[in-house]
A tleap script that builds the chain and sets N, CA, C and O, in Angstrom:
source leaprc.protein.ff14SB
mol = sequence {
  NMET VAL GLY SER ASN ALA ASP VAL LEU ILE
  ARG CYS ILE ARG ARG THR CYS ILE GLU ASP
  PRO GLU ASP LEU TYR HIE TYR GLU SER HIE
  ILE CYS PHE VAL CYS GLY ALA GLU PHE GLU
  PRO SER PRO GLU MET LEU LYS GLN VAL CYS
  GLU VAL CYS HIE TRP TYR LYS CYS PRO THR
  CYS GLY GLY CYS GLN CYS SER LEU SER ALA
  ASN ASP GLN ALA TRP ILE GLU SER VAL ARG
  ASN THR TYR CYS GLN GLY ILE ASP LEU MET
  ALA SER LEU ARG LEU GLU ASP LEU PRO ASP
  THR GLU ASN PRO HIE VAL LYS GLU GLY LEU
  GLY MET GLN LEU ARG PHE CYS ARG ARG TRP
  ALA ILE GLU GLN ILE ARG GLY THR ALA CPRO
}
set mol.1.N position { 94.904 125.994 100.767 }
set mol.1.CA position { 94.273 124.844 101.944 }
set mol.1.C position { 95.779 125.051 102.699 }
set mol.1.O position { 96.714 125.675 102.199 }
set mol.2.N position { 95.791 124.527 103.732 }
set mol.2.CA position { 96.728 124.306 104.824 }
set mol.2.C position { 96.659 122.821 105.484 }
set mol.2.O position { 95.697 122.062 105.599 }
set mol.3.N position { 97.861 122.688 105.833 }
set mol.3.CA position { 98.139 121.038 105.816 }
set mol.3.C position { 98.473 120.806 107.661 }
set mol.3.O position { 99.195 119.913 108.104 }
set mol.4.N position { 97.560 122.114 108.721 }
set mol.4.CA position { 97.501 121.280 109.698 }
set mol.4.C position { 96.817 119.766 110.415 }
set mol.4.O position { 97.020 119.308 111.539 }
set mol.5.N position { 95.995 119.252 109.356 }
set mol.5.CA position { 95.713 117.971 109.825 }
set mol.5.C position { 96.331 116.691 108.705 }
set mol.5.O position { 96.217 116.363 107.524 }
set mol.6.N position { 96.824 116.387 109.579 }
set mol.6.CA position { 97.902 115.240 109.299 }
set mol.6.C position { 96.947 114.126 108.313 }
set mol.6.O position { 97.495 113.327 107.554 }
set mol.7.N position { 95.698 114.209 108.442 }
set mol.7.CA position { 94.811 113.207 107.521 }
set mol.7.C position { 94.346 113.830 106.166 }
set mol.7.O position { 93.430 113.378 105.479 }
set mol.8.N position { 95.067 114.883 105.889 }
set mol.8.CA position { 95.005 115.918 104.601 }
set mol.8.C position { 95.754 115.346 103.802 }
set mol.8.O position { 96.911 115.427 104.212 }
set mol.9.N position { 95.659 114.658 102.609 }
set mol.9.CA position { 96.540 114.568 101.566 }
set mol.9.C position { 96.966 115.604 100.676 }
set mol.9.O position { 96.448 115.710 99.565 }
set mol.10.N position { 97.935 116.437 101.100 }
set mol.10.CA position { 98.295 117.519 99.976 }
set mol.10.C position { 98.875 117.076 99.052 }
set mol.10.O position { 99.939 116.499 99.276 }
set mol.11.N position { 98.325 117.202 97.524 }
set mol.11.CA position { 98.764 117.000 96.524 }
set mol.11.C position { 99.353 118.180 95.983 }
set mol.11.O position { 98.647 119.009 95.408 }
set mol.12.N position { 100.655 118.340 96.122 }
set mol.12.CA position { 101.360 119.790 95.665 }
set mol.12.C position { 102.338 119.425 96.083 }
set mol.12.O position { 102.522 118.732 97.084 }
set mol.13.N position { 103.670 120.190 94.789 }
set mol.13.CA position { 104.799 120.210 95.497 }
set mol.13.C position { 105.015 121.119 96.237 }
set mol.13.O position { 106.059 120.849 96.831 }
set mol.14.N position { 104.698 121.893 96.499 }
set mol.14.CA position { 104.816 122.593 98.124 }
set mol.14.C position { 104.424 122.088 98.974 }
set mol.14.O position { 104.055 122.822 99.890 }
set mol.15.N position { 104.319 120.991 99.112 }
set mol.15.CA position { 103.445 120.258 100.480 }
set mol.15.C position { 104.632 120.391 101.687 }
set mol.15.O position { 104.304 120.574 102.859 }
set mol.16.N position { 105.430 120.327 101.448 }
set mol.16.CA position { 106.098 120.538 102.462 }
set mol.16.C position { 105.848 121.991 103.146 }
set mol.16.O position { 105.418 122.073 104.296 }
set mol.17.N position { 106.118 123.020 102.432 }
set mol.17.CA position { 105.506 124.335 102.676 }
set mol.17.C position { 104.572 124.344 103.146 }
set mol.17.O position { 104.677 124.872 104.253 }
set mol.18.N position { 103.190 123.902 102.842 }
set mol.18.CA position { 102.099 124.123 103.107 }
set mol.18.C position { 101.815 123.231 104.553 }
set mol.18.O position { 100.824 123.415 105.260 }
set mol.19.N position { 102.940 122.186 104.850 }
set mol.19.CA position { 102.528 121.346 105.909 }
set mol.19.C position { 103.358 122.181 107.288 }
set mol.19.O position { 103.025 122.038 108.465 }
set mol.20.N position { 104.456 123.030 106.812 }
set mol.20.CA position { 105.437 123.684 107.798 }
set mol.20.C position { 104.282 124.471 108.563 }
set mol.20.O position { 103.277 124.477 107.852 }
set mol.21.N position { 104.136 124.954 109.440 }
set mol.21.CA position { 103.474 126.203 109.875 }
set mol.21.C position { 104.389 127.703 110.176 }
set mol.21.O position { 103.889 128.779 110.506 }
set mol.22.N position { 105.740 127.434 109.972 }
set mol.22.CA position { 106.258 128.430 110.037 }
set mol.22.C position { 106.900 128.857 108.484 }
set mol.22.O position { 107.436 129.948 108.291 }
set mol.23.N position { 106.782 128.043 107.663 }
set mol.23.CA position { 107.064 128.624 106.310 }
set mol.23.C position { 106.123 129.875 105.919 }
set mol.23.O position { 105.071 130.227 106.452 }
set mol.24.N position { 106.721 130.360 104.982 }
set mol.24.CA position { 106.388 131.621 104.428 }
set mol.24.C position { 105.234 131.497 103.821 }
set mol.24.O position { 104.376 132.380 103.824 }
set mol.25.N position { 105.106 130.205 103.156 }
set mol.25.CA position { 103.214 130.313 102.497 }
set mol.25.C position { 102.403 130.593 103.198 }
set mol.25.O position { 101.375 131.077 102.724 }
set mol.26.N position { 102.531 130.405 104.602 }
set mol.26.CA position { 101.251 131.039 106.021 }
set mol.26.C position { 101.529 132.250 106.442 }
set mol.26.O position { 101.127 132.655 107.533 }
set mol.27.N position { 102.521 133.242 105.316 }
set mol.27.CA position { 102.697 134.340 105.585 }
set mol.27.C position { 102.364 135.172 104.557 }
set mol.27.O position { 102.007 136.339 104.721 }
set mol.28.N position { 102.465 134.625 103.509 }
set mol.28.CA position { 101.984 135.251 101.668 }
set mol.28.C position { 100.437 135.669 101.972 }
set mol.28.O position { 99.639 134.840 102.409 }
set mol.29.N position { 100.103 136.935 101.722 }
set mol.29.CA position { 98.819 137.439 101.445 }
set mol.29.C position { 98.099 136.587 100.682 }
set mol.29.O position { 98.600 136.223 99.619 }
set mol.30.N position { 96.776 136.095 101.070 }
set mol.30.CA position { 95.868 135.334 100.991 }
set mol.30.C position { 94.454 136.479 100.190 }
set mol.30.O position { 94.076 137.487 100.786 }
set mol.31.N position { 93.905 136.090 98.917 }
set mol.31.CA position { 92.719 136.032 98.653 }
set mol.31.C position { 91.356 135.331 98.618 }
set mol.31.O position { 91.318 134.355 97.869 }
set mol.32.N position { 90.135 135.659 99.335 }
set mol.32.CA position { 89.422 135.159 99.582 }
set mol.32.C position { 88.646 134.541 98.283 }
set mol.32.O position { 88.241 135.259 97.368 }
set mol.33.N position { 88.508 133.304 98.309 }
set mol.33.CA position { 87.976 132.861 97.308 }
set mol.33.C position { 86.609 132.924 97.026 }
set mol.33.O position { 86.251 132.719 95.866 }
set mol.34.N position { 85.574 133.238 98.115 }
set mol.34.CA position { 84.379 133.452 98.421 }
set mol.34.C position { 84.457 135.074 98.256 }
set mol.34.O position { 84.564 135.467 97.094 }
set mol.35.N position { 84.439 135.485 98.685 }
set mol.35.CA position { 84.272 137.607 98.537 }
set mol.35.C position { 85.327 138.458 98.097 }
set mol.35.O position { 85.111 139.645 97.855 }
set mol.36.N position { 86.623 137.858 97.959 }
set mol.36.CA position { 87.553 138.491 97.545 }
set mol.36.C position { 88.406 139.555 98.353 }
set mol.36.O position { 89.163 140.441 97.958 }
set mol.37.N position { 88.124 139.267 99.273 }
set mol.37.CA position { 89.080 140.266 100.671 }
set mol.37.C position { 90.467 139.603 100.479 }
set mol.37.O position { 90.573 138.460 100.035 }
set mol.38.N position { 91.557 140.390 100.843 }
set mol.38.CA position { 92.735 140.287 100.917 }
set mol.38.C position { 93.096 139.761 102.222 }
set mol.38.O position { 92.572 140.514 103.043 }
set mol.39.N position { 93.754 138.808 102.837 }
set mol.39.CA position { 94.300 139.258 104.155 }
set mol.39.C position { 95.722 138.093 104.392 }
set mol.39.O position { 96.286 137.263 103.678 }
set mol.40.N position { 95.880 138.583 105.783 }
set mol.40.CA position { 97.316 138.145 105.778 }
set mol.40.C position { 96.670 136.612 106.694 }
set mol.40.O position { 95.702 136.686 107.451 }
set mol.41.N position { 97.320 135.496 106.463 }
set mol.41.CA position { 97.137 134.882 107.713 }
set mol.41.C position { 98.234 135.286 108.464 }
set mol.41.O position { 99.153 136.071 108.230 }
set mol.42.N position { 97.797 134.216 109.916 }
set mol.42.CA position { 98.034 134.078 110.881 }
set mol.42.C position { 98.376 132.940 111.635 }
set mol.42.O position { 97.692 131.971 111.304 }
set mol.43.N position { 99.181 132.710 112.522 }
set mol.43.CA position { 99.590 131.823 113.379 }
set mol.43.C position { 98.257 130.974 113.869 }
set mol.43.O position { 98.033 129.765 113.823 }
set mol.44.N position { 97.358 132.219 114.419 }
set mol.44.CA position { 95.690 131.779 114.848 }
set mol.44.C position { 95.174 131.537 114.049 }
set mol.44.O position { 94.142 130.974 114.413 }
set mol.45.N position { 95.235 131.613 113.003 }
set mol.45.CA position { 94.404 131.229 111.952 }
set mol.45.C position { 94.392 129.508 111.740 }
set mol.45.O position { 93.342 128.869 111.659 }
set mol.46.N position { 95.475 129.021 111.681 }
set mol.46.CA position { 95.719 127.867 111.524 }
set mol.46.C position { 95.321 126.765 112.417 }
set mol.46.O position { 95.455 125.552 112.252 }
set mol.47.N position { 94.676 127.593 113.643 }
set mol.47.CA position { 93.993 126.911 114.841 }
set mol.47.C position { 92.800 126.776 114.474 }
set mol.47.O position { 92.348 125.748 114.979 }
set mol.48.N position { 91.634 127.599 113.486 }
set mol.48.CA position { 90.628 127.891 113.017 }
set mol.48.C position { 90.358 127.737 111.688 }
set mol.48.O position { 89.620 128.508 111.075 }
set mol.49.N position { 91.017 126.599 111.097 }
set mol.49.CA position { 90.807 126.211 109.535 }
set mol.49.C position { 89.484 125.501 109.418 }
set mol.49.O position { 89.186 124.950 110.478 }
set mol.50.N position { 88.528 125.332 108.382 }
set mol.50.CA position { 87.285 124.275 108.152 }
set mol.50.C position { 87.913 123.040 108.616 }
set mol.50.O position { 89.103 122.738 108.527 }
set mol.51.N position { 86.746 122.219 109.234 }
set mol.51.CA position { 87.326 121.294 109.810 }
set mol.51.C position { 86.729 120.118 108.391 }
set mol.51.O position { 87.111 118.952 108.488 }
set mol.52.N position { 86.027 120.411 107.432 }
set mol.52.CA position { 85.671 119.942 106.551 }
set mol.52.C position { 86.728 120.083 105.210 }
set mol.52.O position { 86.767 119.089 104.484 }
set mol.53.N position { 87.303 120.864 104.957 }
set mol.53.CA position { 87.956 121.441 103.610 }
set mol.53.C position { 89.853 121.332 104.449 }
set mol.53.O position { 90.808 120.686 104.017 }
set mol.54.N position { 89.816 121.867 105.202 }
set mol.54.CA position { 90.990 122.267 106.084 }
set mol.54.C position { 91.396 123.316 105.446 }
set mol.54.O position { 92.618 123.429 105.531 }
set mol.55.N position { 90.633 124.566 104.523 }
set mol.55.CA position { 91.153 125.781 104.136 }
set mol.55.C position { 90.933 126.823 105.441 }
set mol.55.O position { 90.217 126.599 106.417 }
set mol.56.N position { 91.852 128.180 105.154 }
set mol.56.CA position { 91.393 128.889 105.945 }
set mol.56.C position { 90.024 129.481 105.854 }
set mol.56.O position { 89.547 129.576 104.723 }
set mol.57.N position { 89.285 129.915 106.927 }
set mol.57.CA position { 88.022 130.407 106.989 }
set mol.57.C position { 88.499 131.868 106.932 }
set mol.57.O position { 89.330 132.357 107.697 }
set mol.58.N position { 87.733 132.638 105.717 }
set mol.58.CA position { 88.189 134.218 105.607 }
set mol.58.C position { 87.655 134.995 106.575 }
set mol.58.O position { 86.531 134.668 106.957 }
set mol.59.N position { 88.198 135.997 107.102 }
set mol.59.CA position { 88.511 136.319 108.440 }
set mol.59.C position { 86.914 137.612 108.151 }
set mol.59.O position { 86.173 137.959 109.071 }
set mol.60.N position { 86.778 138.037 106.807 }
set mol.60.CA position { 85.743 138.953 106.772 }
set mol.60.C position { 84.535 138.447 106.433 }
set mol.60.O position { 83.553 139.030 106.893 }
set mol.61.N position { 84.296 137.095 105.440 }
set mol.61.CA position { 83.077 136.301 105.293 }
set mol.61.C position { 82.736 134.827 105.918 }
set mol.61.O position { 81.717 134.184 105.663 }
set mol.62.N position { 83.644 134.483 106.663 }
set mol.62.CA position { 84.176 133.093 106.831 }
set mol.62.C position { 84.102 132.060 105.970 }
set mol.62.O position { 83.926 130.922 106.406 }
set mol.63.N position { 84.220 132.296 104.692 }
set mol.63.CA position { 84.172 131.383 103.599 }
set mol.63.C position { 85.568 130.800 103.764 }
set mol.63.O position { 86.577 131.207 104.339 }
set mol.64.N position { 85.178 129.328 102.816 }
set mol.64.CA position { 86.098 128.197 102.924 }
set mol.64.C position { 85.634 127.874 101.422 }
set mol.64.O position { 84.711 128.416 100.814 }
set mol.65.N position { 86.716 126.599 100.852 }
set mol.65.CA position { 86.155 126.025 99.771 }
set mol.65.C position { 84.795 125.340 99.752 }
set mol.65.O position { 84.303 124.940 98.697 }
set mol.66.N position { 84.081 125.186 101.159 }
set mol.66.CA position { 82.876 124.491 101.213 }
set mol.66.C position { 81.705 125.476 100.288 }
set mol.66.O position { 80.806 125.280 99.471 }
set mol.67.N position { 82.347 126.622 100.983 }
set mol.67.CA position { 81.149 127.496 100.370 }
set mol.67.C position { 81.127 127.929 99.172 }
set mol.67.O position { 80.284 128.808 98.992 }
set mol.68.N position { 81.990 127.523 97.917 }
set mol.68.CA position { 82.017 127.441 96.677 }
set mol.68.C position { 81.173 126.383 95.965 }
set mol.68.O position { 81.138 125.211 96.342 }
set mol.69.N position { 80.514 126.844 94.947 }
set mol.69.CA position { 79.747 125.889 93.740 }
set mol.69.C position { 80.666 124.706 93.553 }
set mol.69.O position { 81.889 124.575 93.505 }
set mol.70.N position { 79.923 124.123 93.490 }
set mol.70.CA position { 80.346 122.560 92.613 }
set mol.70.C position { 81.555 122.663 91.514 }
set mol.70.O position { 82.533 121.960 91.259 }
set mol.71.N position { 80.952 124.022 90.926 }
set mol.71.CA position { 81.950 123.697 89.357 }
set mol.71.C position { 83.091 124.592 89.749 }
set mol.71.O position { 84.042 124.272 89.036 }
set mol.72.N position { 83.430 125.574 90.565 }
set mol.72.CA position { 84.073 126.241 91.199 }
set mol.72.C position { 85.669 125.480 91.801 }
set mol.72.O position { 86.881 125.675 91.713 }
set mol.73.N position { 84.679 124.507 92.446 }
set mol.73.CA position { 85.480 123.616 93.628 }
set mol.73.C position { 86.223 122.454 92.403 }
set mol.73.O position { 87.325 121.937 92.585 }
set mol.74.N position { 85.480 122.241 91.349 }
set mol.74.CA position { 86.054 121.151 90.421 }
set mol.74.C position { 87.221 121.821 89.597 }
set mol.74.O position { 88.306 121.302 89.333 }
set mol.75.N position { 86.702 123.302 89.180 }
set mol.75.CA position { 87.976 124.115 88.612 }
set mol.75.C position { 89.018 124.144 89.487 }
set mol.75.O position { 89.889 123.489 88.915 }
set mol.76.N position { 89.446 124.511 90.524 }
set mol.76.CA position { 90.280 124.757 91.583 }
set mol.76.C position { 90.828 123.071 91.291 }
set mol.76.O position { 91.616 122.932 90.355 }
set mol.77.N position { 90.541 122.201 91.840 }
set mol.77.CA position { 91.246 121.160 91.699 }
set mol.77.C position { 91.731 120.486 90.330 }
set mol.77.O position { 92.793 119.866 90.290 }
set mol.78.N position { 90.964 120.624 89.286 }
set mol.78.CA position { 91.641 120.826 87.996 }
set mol.78.C position { 92.999 121.184 87.592 }
set mol.78.O position { 93.864 120.483 87.065 }
set mol.79.N position { 93.020 122.601 87.994 }
set mol.79.CA position { 94.105 123.585 88.111 }
set mol.79.C position { 95.134 122.976 89.033 }
set mol.79.O position { 96.266 122.771 88.594 }
set mol.80.N position { 94.829 122.678 90.250 }
set mol.80.CA position { 95.484 122.246 90.969 }
set mol.80.C position { 96.628 120.497 90.794 }
set mol.80.O position { 97.757 120.094 91.076 }
set mol.81.N position { 95.318 119.999 90.134 }
set mol.81.CA position { 95.938 118.125 89.466 }
set mol.81.C position { 97.068 118.670 88.344 }
set mol.81.O position { 98.157 118.100 88.275 }
set mol.82.N position { 96.779 119.691 87.560 }
set mol.82.CA position { 97.695 120.051 86.370 }
set mol.82.C position { 99.031 120.442 86.587 }
set mol.82.O position { 100.031 119.737 86.453 }
set mol.83.N position { 98.946 122.079 87.065 }
set mol.83.CA position { 99.900 122.528 87.461 }
set mol.83.C position { 100.924 122.146 88.695 }
set mol.83.O position { 102.152 122.183 88.622 }
set mol.84.N position { 100.103 121.751 89.902 }
set mol.84.CA position { 100.804 121.712 90.963 }
set mol.84.C position { 101.473 120.323 91.234 }
set mol.84.O position { 101.596 119.873 92.373 }
set mol.85.N position { 101.818 119.796 90.314 }
set mol.85.CA position { 101.981 118.545 90.559 }
set mol.85.C position { 103.483 118.519 89.961 }
set mol.85.O position { 104.183 117.561 90.290 }
set mol.86.N position { 103.904 119.281 89.298 }
set mol.86.CA position { 105.147 119.228 88.784 }
set mol.86.C position { 106.168 120.870 88.778 }
set mol.86.O position { 105.686 121.917 88.345 }
set mol.87.N position { 107.021 120.806 89.117 }
set mol.87.CA position { 107.845 122.013 89.343 }
set mol.87.C position { 108.263 122.694 87.895 }
set mol.87.O position { 108.595 123.871 88.040 }
set mol.88.N position { 108.317 122.258 86.646 }
set mol.88.CA position { 108.202 122.690 85.365 }
set mol.88.C position { 106.652 123.302 84.912 }
set mol.88.O position { 106.298 124.292 84.272 }
set mol.89.N position { 106.072 122.404 85.455 }
set mol.89.CA position { 104.626 123.065 84.899 }
set mol.89.C position { 103.811 124.156 86.171 }
set mol.89.O position { 102.780 124.827 86.155 }
set mol.90.N position { 104.471 123.999 86.806 }
set mol.90.CA position { 104.464 125.521 87.810 }
set mol.90.C position { 105.204 126.508 87.474 }
set mol.90.O position { 104.881 127.620 87.892 }
set mol.91.N position { 106.252 126.382 86.730 }
set mol.91.CA position { 107.074 127.422 86.546 }
set mol.91.C position { 106.882 128.528 85.119 }
set mol.91.O position { 107.237 129.601 84.633 }
set mol.92.N position { 106.001 127.271 84.917 }
set mol.92.CA position { 105.732 127.847 83.054 }
set mol.92.C position { 104.268 127.989 83.210 }
set mol.92.O position { 103.641 128.071 82.154 }
set mol.93.N position { 103.536 128.038 84.410 }
set mol.93.CA position { 102.397 128.411 84.422 }
set mol.93.C position { 102.116 130.221 83.784 }
set mol.93.O position { 102.965 131.110 83.728 }
set mol.94.N position { 100.606 130.298 83.366 }
set mol.94.CA position { 100.399 131.844 82.463 }
set mol.94.C position { 98.926 131.957 83.554 }
set mol.94.O position { 97.984 131.218 83.267 }
set mol.95.N position { 98.863 132.401 84.132 }
set mol.95.CA position { 97.472 133.177 84.697 }
set mol.95.C position { 96.356 132.979 83.824 }
set mol.95.O position { 95.425 132.173 83.841 }
set mol.96.N position { 96.794 134.247 82.782 }
set mol.96.CA position { 95.998 134.759 81.910 }
set mol.96.C position { 94.877 133.569 80.967 }
set mol.96.O position { 93.736 133.533 80.506 }
set mol.97.N position { 96.241 132.615 81.097 }
set mol.97.CA position { 95.671 131.144 80.414 }
set mol.97.C position { 94.468 130.424 80.763 }
set mol.97.O position { 93.809 129.702 80.014 }
set mol.98.N position { 94.228 130.718 82.087 }
set mol.98.CA position { 93.391 130.082 82.695 }
set mol.98.C position { 91.859 130.350 82.194 }
set mol.98.O position { 91.607 131.196 81.335 }
set mol.99.N position { 90.698 129.409 82.925 }
set mol.99.CA position { 89.711 129.728 82.232 }
set mol.99.C position { 88.860 130.550 83.245 }
set mol.99.O position { 89.067 130.478 84.456 }
set mol.100.N position { 87.945 131.293 82.723 }
set mol.100.CA position { 87.403 131.617 83.628 }
set mol.100.C position { 86.113 130.960 84.889 }
set mol.100.O position { 85.436 129.971 84.611 }
set mol.101.N position { 85.992 131.578 85.999 }
set mol.101.CA position { 85.240 130.322 86.914 }
set mol.101.C position { 83.981 131.729 87.457 }
set mol.101.O position { 84.078 132.952 87.561 }
set mol.102.N position { 82.877 130.732 87.687 }
set mol.102.CA position { 81.950 131.179 87.516 }
set mol.102.C position { 81.737 132.415 88.935 }
set mol.102.O position { 81.019 133.397 88.748 }
set mol.103.N position { 82.324 132.237 90.062 }
set mol.103.CA position { 82.815 133.538 90.662 }
set mol.103.C position { 84.385 134.073 90.354 }
set mol.103.O position { 85.327 133.291 90.230 }
set mol.104.N position { 84.488 135.324 90.266 }
set mol.104.CA position { 85.456 135.553 89.865 }
set mol.104.C position { 86.654 135.768 90.997 }
set mol.104.O position { 87.775 136.171 90.689 }
set mol.105.N position { 86.330 135.505 92.081 }
set mol.105.CA position { 87.237 135.851 93.385 }
set mol.105.C position { 87.841 134.472 93.186 }
set mol.105.O position { 89.062 134.435 93.335 }
set mol.106.N position { 87.169 133.200 92.844 }
set mol.106.CA position { 87.793 132.191 92.548 }
set mol.106.C position { 89.144 132.291 91.958 }
set mol.106.O position { 90.170 131.982 92.565 }
set mol.107.N position { 89.103 132.677 90.909 }
set mol.107.CA position { 90.296 132.708 89.750 }
set mol.107.C position { 91.260 133.688 90.396 }
set mol.107.O position { 92.480 133.577 90.271 }
set mol.108.N position { 90.640 134.697 91.125 }
set mol.108.CA position { 91.543 136.099 91.497 }
set mol.108.C position { 92.625 135.522 92.898 }
set mol.108.O position { 93.770 135.905 93.136 }
set mol.109.N position { 91.705 134.379 93.753 }
set mol.109.CA position { 92.437 133.969 95.009 }
set mol.109.C position { 93.474 133.248 94.470 }
set mol.109.O position { 94.639 133.645 94.440 }
set mol.110.N position { 92.893 131.701 93.842 }
set mol.110.CA position { 94.240 130.726 93.438 }
set mol.110.C position { 95.097 131.755 92.420 }
set mol.110.O position { 96.315 131.658 92.564 }
set mol.111.N position { 94.814 132.361 91.791 }
set mol.111.CA position { 95.614 133.130 90.946 }
set mol.111.C position { 96.791 134.135 91.859 }
set mol.111.O position { 97.944 134.186 91.432 }
set mol.112.N position { 96.319 135.086 93.412 }
set mol.112.CA position { 97.736 135.106 93.897 }
set mol.112.C position { 98.612 134.039 94.618 }
set mol.112.O position { 99.801 134.164 94.911 }
set mol.113.N position { 97.703 132.829 94.880 }
set mol.113.CA position { 98.494 132.150 95.033 }
set mol.113.C position { 99.525 131.122 94.349 }
set mol.113.O position { 100.393 130.459 94.916 }
set mol.114.N position { 99.296 131.152 93.377 }
set mol.114.CA position { 99.935 130.297 91.998 }
set mol.114.C position { 100.782 131.395 91.555 }
set mol.114.O position { 101.771 130.858 91.056 }
set mol.115.N position { 100.905 132.750 91.479 }
set mol.115.CA position { 101.772 133.403 91.609 }
set mol.115.C position { 103.144 133.485 92.524 }
set mol.115.O position { 104.219 133.999 92.214 }
set mol.116.N position { 102.807 132.875 93.642 }
set mol.116.CA position { 103.731 132.446 94.779 }
set mol.116.C position { 104.676 131.391 94.673 }
set mol.116.O position { 105.828 131.284 95.093 }
set mol.117.N position { 103.751 130.440 93.852 }
set mol.117.CA position { 103.823 129.111 93.599 }
set mol.117.C position { 105.024 129.148 92.410 }
set mol.117.O position { 106.034 128.446 92.369 }
set mol.118.N position { 104.636 130.082 91.556 }
set mol.118.CA position { 105.355 130.181 90.089 }
set mol.118.C position { 106.709 130.758 90.651 }
set mol.118.O position { 107.816 130.325 90.332 }
set mol.119.N position { 106.510 131.641 91.402 }
set mol.119.CA position { 107.778 132.582 91.728 }
set mol.119.C position { 108.788 130.815 92.694 }
set mol.119.O position { 109.780 130.206 92.295 }
set mol.120.N position { 108.118 130.627 93.680 }
set mol.120.CA position { 109.079 129.340 94.569 }
set mol.120.C position { 109.561 128.499 93.390 }
set mol.120.O position { 110.770 128.283 93.307 }
set mol.121.N position { 108.808 128.050 92.557 }
set mol.121.CA position { 109.365 126.914 91.495 }
set mol.121.C position { 110.587 127.652 90.645 }
set mol.121.O position { 111.729 127.195 90.586 }
set mol.122.N position { 110.154 128.854 90.009 }
set mol.122.CA position { 111.411 129.382 89.386 }
set mol.122.C position { 112.706 128.924 90.415 }
set mol.122.O position { 113.417 127.926 90.295 }
set mol.123.N position { 112.773 129.994 91.467 }
set mol.123.CA position { 113.887 129.701 92.667 }
set mol.123.C position { 114.038 128.326 92.412 }
set mol.123.O position { 115.052 128.001 91.793 }
set mol.124.N position { 113.333 127.542 92.718 }
set mol.124.CA position { 113.755 125.995 92.678 }
set mol.124.C position { 114.650 125.506 91.708 }
set mol.124.O position { 115.705 124.903 91.904 }
set mol.125.N position { 114.094 125.844 90.580 }
set mol.125.CA position { 114.480 125.465 89.367 }
set mol.125.C position { 116.115 126.498 89.401 }
set mol.125.O position { 117.209 125.934 89.419 }
set mol.126.N position { 116.042 127.262 89.403 }
set mol.126.CA position { 117.584 128.331 88.984 }
set mol.126.C position { 118.278 128.202 90.306 }
set mol.126.O position { 119.276 128.914 90.424 }
set mol.127.N position { 117.894 127.283 91.541 }
set mol.127.CA position { 118.368 126.921 92.884 }
set mol.127.C position { 119.093 128.453 93.239 }
set mol.127.O position { 120.275 128.734 93.039 }
set mol.128.N position { 118.081 129.319 93.797 }
set mol.128.CA position { 118.200 130.547 94.097 }
set mol.128.C position { 117.391 130.110 95.483 }
set mol.128.O position { 117.298 130.970 96.359 }
set mol.129.N position { 116.974 129.182 95.643 }
set mol.129.CA position { 115.733 129.105 96.885 }
set mol.129.C position { 116.785 129.139 98.001 }
set mol.129.O position { 117.933 128.698 97.954 }
set mol.130.N position { 116.077 129.830 99.144 }
set mol.130.CA position { 116.688 130.027 100.500 }
set mol.130.C position { 116.835 128.386 101.176 }
set mol.130.O position { 117.311 128.221 102.299 }
savepdb mol mol.pdb
quit
């Protein structure tokens, strides 16, 4: 999800990263949760997010969070509500412990983001963040 819309409440310890279009968050590789295509976000993509969910639209299939099943959307929210609320929880996250999803690309896509977030959390704890 991207934070280009001020009306969107981002419940995440990386909120300031997500809301800053210059942050590395927007240059980290992403995997489409719908089709599994890997893509590199760009400043142009920030201007073309979904008006409903405010996620990037996949450059391959056009999918976003709205394209996912209700079960997979609930899975994403559950993971974020658990791990993305505390730096210690994020730093201790083990992707292999997460349950599977209906669409395997959902776990793969969120997994890639969570790897970046886990690394960020560990850097914050160790005091080695830029």
